[in-house]
N, C-alpha and C positions, 0 to 999 in steps of 0.2 A: 848767209850761212858764215858762221864764223870759226867752224873747227879747224885747226892748224891741219890736222891730218888730211882734209879733203884739198889734195892738193889741183882738183879739176876747177874748183872755185876760182882761185887766181888766176888760173890759165883762161877760163873762158871768160871771166869779168875783164881781163886785161886787153881781148880780143873783139869787145862787143864793140859794134857801129856807131856813130854818130849820129844823131838823129837830127838835135836841134842846131839852129843857128842864133846864136844871141849874143848882143854885144858882146868883146870881150874886155874887161876892166883892163887886165894886164896889158892891152895896146892902145889904153888911153893915153895920148900926150899928156896929160895931166897927173898922171902916177906912173906908179913902176909896180915892178913883181915881188919888191922888195928883198934888197941886197943884204940889208942889215938884221938885228934883231931891233925888233917893235914894231911891226906892223906894215902894212904898203905904203911904201913911196911915205914911208916917216910918220904917218899918221897915225897917232895915239891908240893903242888897242883900249877897247871900252872897258869900263870898271864893271861893268854886268857882264857874265858869258859862263856857260857852262864847259869846264875842261875837266874830260873825264876820260876814263879808261874802263876796257872790261877784263875783269877779274874771273880766272877760271884755272880749275885742276888737271889742264890737257897740256903738254908742251913746255910746263914752267915749274918749278915751284914755290910761288908766290903765297901759297896758303896750305902748302901741304902738311903743314902742323902749325900747333895753337900759335910756337912762337913766331912762325914765317909770315900767318896773317898779322901778329902785331907790328912787327919790324915794317910789312907792307904796307900798312896802312899810314904808319907813321912816315916811310920814305916818300909814298906818295903827295901827302900834304906838304912835306918839307918841298919837293918840285916844283907844287904850284897847285895842283891839283882841286878841285871843290868835289867832284863825285865821283861814285862808284859803280859800275855796272855787274853786281857779283852772280854768279851761274846758283840757279837754287836748285833747277830740275832738270836733270840731264839723264839720259837713257833708260828710261822709264823709272827713275828712281827720285825721289825727292832727297835735297839736301840737308832736311831736319827730318825729324819723324813729324809723321804725317798720319791722321785719324781716318781722313780720308784717304789715302795711299791704302793701309792698312784696310780698311772695311771692303777695298775694291780687290785688293790682291793677296791679304792675310801679312804683310809686312809693312813695319814703316819707316822705314828706307832701304837703303841699299845693305843687304846683309853680305856678310862672310863668304867668300869664294865665289861673288857673282862678279863679273865685269862691270864696270864703269865706264871706263875707256877703256878701246881694245891694245890699246898699250900696256893694260894694266900686268904690271909684273907679280910674282907668285907670293911675294912679300904683302904686298898691298891687298892682294885680294885677301889674305888671312884677316885682316884689318875691320875692324865692326865700323859700320857707319858714324861720322861724328853728325852733330847740327851745329853744320858750319855755317849756317845761314844767321844763326844764333851769334856764334864764335867771330866771323866777320865785320856782322852788325855791332857790336859790341866795339871790335877795334875801331872801324870806321868812325862810330859815332864819337868814340874818345877824343877820335883827331879833329872831330868838327865836321867829316864829310858827307854830305848828302849821301843815302843809299840807297838804290835802286834794286830789288828784287830781278834779277835775271833769268825768265822761266825759259831758255834758252831753247829746250826741246818741243816747244808746243805739242804739238800732234804729233812729233817724231815719238815713237815707242821703244825703237831699240836700231844698233850698228848691227848691219846685216851678221856680222859673227857674234853676237851676241844672244844667247840664249836666257835673255830675263822673264820675272813671270807673266808682265801684260802680254810678249807676244805667245806666251803658252796658253794662257787662262782666257782672254778675251781676242780668239781669232774671229769672233763676227767684228769685232771691233775693226779690223785695218783694212785700208783701201787696196785695193787689186789691179791690176793693168788687163785687157783685155784677153789676154792668154793665163789669167789668174794668178799672175804673179805677184806675192806681197812686198817685195824688196824694189826699192824707185831707182831710177838709174843714178841718184845720186848715195847709193850705196846703204839707205837705212828703208826701216819697215815703218808705218806711218799709219798712224790711224785715221780712220775717215773722220774728213771736218765735217761731214754733213750729219753723222751719226746723233741722234738727241742724246744718248749715254757718253758719246766721245765728247761731248761739247759742255757736258754738264759736270763729268769728271775734271776738265780742264779746269772751268773756272772754281768748281769747287775746291778744288787743289790751292788756285790764287785767292779766293775769299779765305778760305784758313789761316794760309799764313799772314795776311794783312789782320784777320780779327788778332793773330799770335802774336805778332811781330809789330815792333814798332817801325815799319818799312816809312822811305818818304816816297816810294812809288814802286810800280812793276811794270816789267818791261816783254814785250815776245816779238819775236820777228820773222823773218817768213819762213817760218815752221807752222804759223797758225792757217795757213792754206792747204794748197791740194799737192801731196807728194811731188808732182810733178806733173805736167800736160800729158803724158800718159797712162797715169792714173783716175780713177772713179768710174769702174768697172765692177765693182763686188756689188753682191745681190743688193745691198740696201739703197746703194744709191741710184741702179738702174730701174729699182723700183720706184725711188720717190721722180727719176726721170720719166716714167711712163705714166705716171697718174697725172703729169702735169704737160703732156703730150699725147695724149688719146692712144695711148696703151702702145708707143711706140718705143723702141730699144735707140740708147745713146747708138750718134753716130759712129762708125768704125773707125771712121777718120780720127784720130786723136784732136788735129788740128782744125777741127769744122767749128769755125769761126759763132756759129749760135751755141755749142755745146761748150765752147769755150765760154761764152758769154752768159750761160747758163750757170757754169761753176764759179764765175768771177759773183755772178749777182747774189748765191746763196753761202759767200764767205763774206760779201757786204753786208748780208744780215746778221750774220755771228758778230761781225765787228761792232753792230749797233745793238746785238745782246750784253755781249762782253762788258761795255763801255758802262751803257745802264746800269747793269748789274753793280760793278765796281762803285760806279757815283752814289749807289744809293747806300752802300756801305760806307764809304771814305770821299766825299765830295771833292776835297781839299790833295786828294793823293795824285802824284804824277802819273798818267797812262802814257806807256811809251811804245812806241813802235820802231824796230830797228831792220826796215825791211832791205832785199835788195832794188837795185837801182832800176829805176820805170825808163821805158814801157817793157825790157829783158821780164821784169816779176810778170807783167803780163801775157806775155807772150807765153812764159815758160811756166808759171804758176798758178797763173786767173787773179793775179795779185794786183788791182789798182787804187794801193794809196793815197796817192794824189787827191783822190776823191774825200777821201775821211777828212784830209783838212779842212774841207769845206764845211764839219760841223765844228761852228764856232763856241770858243770856251766860253762854260756859262748859259750856255742855251735853255731852254723852259724844258728841252725834251728831256734834258739832261743826261745829254749824247755827246760827247767830243774826246777825242785825243788828243794832249798835250803836246808831245814831241815826235819829232819825225827823225831817225837817226839814218837816213842811208848808207847802204856800205858800197862808199866809192871807194873801194879797194884799187888801185892801180898802181904800177910799177915804175911809174915816173911822173914828175908835176903836169907835163903836159897833158897826159891822158885822164889826168885827174880834173884838171880842169876842163877838161872838153863834156866831162860826165857830169859835174859839178853845176856848170850853167845849163845844162840840160834840167837836173831836177829845180833849179830855180824859177829853169820857164817851164814844167809841167805842175808846180806846183802852184804857180802864178796863173796859169791858164785852168785847171782842171780843179785847182781848191779855191780857198779864200786869199789867196797871196800869203800865207802866215811863214814867208821865210824865216823871220825872226824865230820860231817854234821850229827850225830845220837846224839840225847839227849834222855835222860829217863825220861818218866814219872814216877815218883815214887808216889807211894798212902801213903801220909800222914794220912788223916782222911777221913772219909766216912759212909759208912753202915757198920756196925760191929767195933771191938775194932780199937783206933789208934792204929797206929807203935809206935814199941819202939825207942829209942833215938839209940839205937845200932844198930837196923835193918836199921834207915833210914841213919846212918853213913857211915857203912860198905856199901851200896847202891852206892851210891854218893863216895866212893872211888873207889869202883871197876868198876864203870863210866872210871872214869880216868885212871886206869891202863890198863883199855882197849881199851882204846885211845877215847873214845867218848868224843865229843866236850862240853860236860853239864849235865844238871839235868833241869828238871822243874819239882815242887811240886802239885800234885793235893792234897788239892787245898789250897786258901790263909788262911783260917780259923785255917790250921794245921801250918804254917809259923807264920801265928798272935798271936793264941791262945795258943798253945800247944807246939812248940818248938822255940819260939822267944830269947830265953836265947842262948841255946844250939846251933844253927843256926851261934848267930850274933858270939859267943867265936870261933867255928868252921871254919868261914869264916875269922875271922879276923886274928886266928892264922894261918892259912894254906896259906893267902896273903893278907899284910899290907893293909887292904883299900877294895874297891868294884875290882873283876875283869875284864878286858876290856873284852867288845864285840868283837867275833871273825870275825864278819862283819864289824863292824863299829868303833871299838877300844875305847879311853875311854875319848875321848872330841867329839864326834858325838853329844851329848845331855849335851851341858854345865849347862843346867841348866837356870833360868829365871835372867834377868838383870832389877832390878828396878831401875824406873825413877825419879829423882827429879822433885818437881815442882818449875818450876822457877815465874810464874804469874799466877792470873786468872781475870776474870771479870764475868757480869753476863751470855756471851755468852759462856762461856768454861775456861779450864784450860790449860795453856801453862806448857809441860815437856820438861827437857833437855836430846836430846840421848847420853849423856855420858856414857860411858861401852860398845856401841857397837861398830862393826867393820866395818871400809867403807867396802864399796862392799858387805855388806853382806844383807841378804833378812832376815826380821822379822816378826812374829805375833805378835801383841799388844792384849795383853790382858788387862783387867779393871775389878776393881769390885768395888762397892759403895753401902750406902744405906743399908748394910746388906747382900746384895748379893751375889750370889756365882762368880769367875772368868768369864769371857765370852768373846770371840772374839771381839773384836770394831771395825774389818771394814777389808778389803783386807789388805794383807800384804803389808808390806814398804818396801824397799831399801835403804838404809845408801848412802848416797851420798861421792863419791871418792873424792869430791874435798876441802870439807874444813873438818876441826878435826870433830868427832862425837859430841865434847862439846858445838860447835858453832852451833849445828842445833837442832831444834824443832819438839815435837810432840804435837796437840792440840787436848784435848780428851771433852768429854760433859762434863757440871760444876759440875755433879751428881757423876763423878769419882772421889773416893778417894785413890784409886791405882791404879797404870799401871805398867805394867813390859812389857818384848821383852822375846819372843821364839825364837830362829835360827828357820828359815823355813826350811827345806831340799827337797822340794818336785822338786826342779830343779836341785839339785845334783843326783837324784833318776832316771835322763834322763839317766845315763851313769851307767854302768856294769864294774870292780866294781865300787859303788859310788862315787861322790868325795866329801869327800876324801875319797881316794882308800879305802879297809880291811888293816889292819894293820897286 
């Protein structure tokens, strides 16, 4: 759970018991917890590492306007990050125009006068939905950042106080508790993760975005699962359970281990279906999961994600998840250390030992007091020391408004310049190429393609008349027969600036993607 307004999440996770007893690298006599900038015990930071943050419309103004989006992506790059996880599916509506959503509920994104956040004010409710995915994707790629579309809500359909289209139009899709209530203990209404129509709907939303946009990856979190241990008593789930248990009803005790085990197995099945379909579309796409920590997530959500890490990347079944970002949201370093070491233990015991593909979700801000810099620094150092592949900050407000100076210094001293992304290397997203105007007339403007690479495919983005950047048309391929500087592109007359962004969708058709993993 990532939402800043869900205070109970921070309170519950801070109080989780410690289950694992594993060696503590911080007490190793040959190392220290890192008292300065630059790594545990003075060990240099790796040249390859994920340094990311989640970017949301809630609790901050990082992407409140197109101007904010541009400034945010530029600042995140300057601070030293190389990846952003941007909210794209929220409270029953996409953050982009979706034909899939329109087919199901009759609107293609959030309409005016419908809340997207419980805290939406009247002025915001009057505004039409933006194509926030395109807007933030363009600005991230202009800065050379890897962009992961964060389908945060997964099967979550609505906040308890939100009367949206999904909730009204698809009651048969909703999960229920034993009393018939559709609101889960976490305050949200969820689609049933077992129902074939909801499974198809979520997959189709994501496949549509992968087709339409040049995404580097997609992410789900623990909203791909059961809403809570108390849920699963809707008519459809009871019918399937009865079919598989000689006509018996699910146990009235929601914590019955056989009932929990059955629900967990159904989520495991969907996890396989999900990645197989995405691999068929884009084998090189990053498929990411950001779950609650184990075993709490199994006990409360029937999720056992460490098992999913056993599906090795590139396997012949075309079935694997690329990265795991457990939400190790703690209020101090000691609690973070204990919980992170648990996650290392479980991914080694239950999975394939893919610690390098596990990145820590670190809480900077949210409900309660902000983190201290010392706790944040030591948490990042611990992940490196234990072989983790990087860290993701919850959330961008902490990076931009609380620790920008410290993080900039930390990254700059630890590694001169931004670290290369472990999947894509340092030149996967080289930033934008501004084009120079050659000529113009009443019909349009002609721009030189100097700076582009022969044979490469690019997205053309344009802006003018005070408007934000937008995609011009279909991607273009630079001809190999003549030098790029001898080639031109024609835009409409109102375009004041034109830039090229490398398009990687063709490269994503292989795994590892081409260019391959560094």
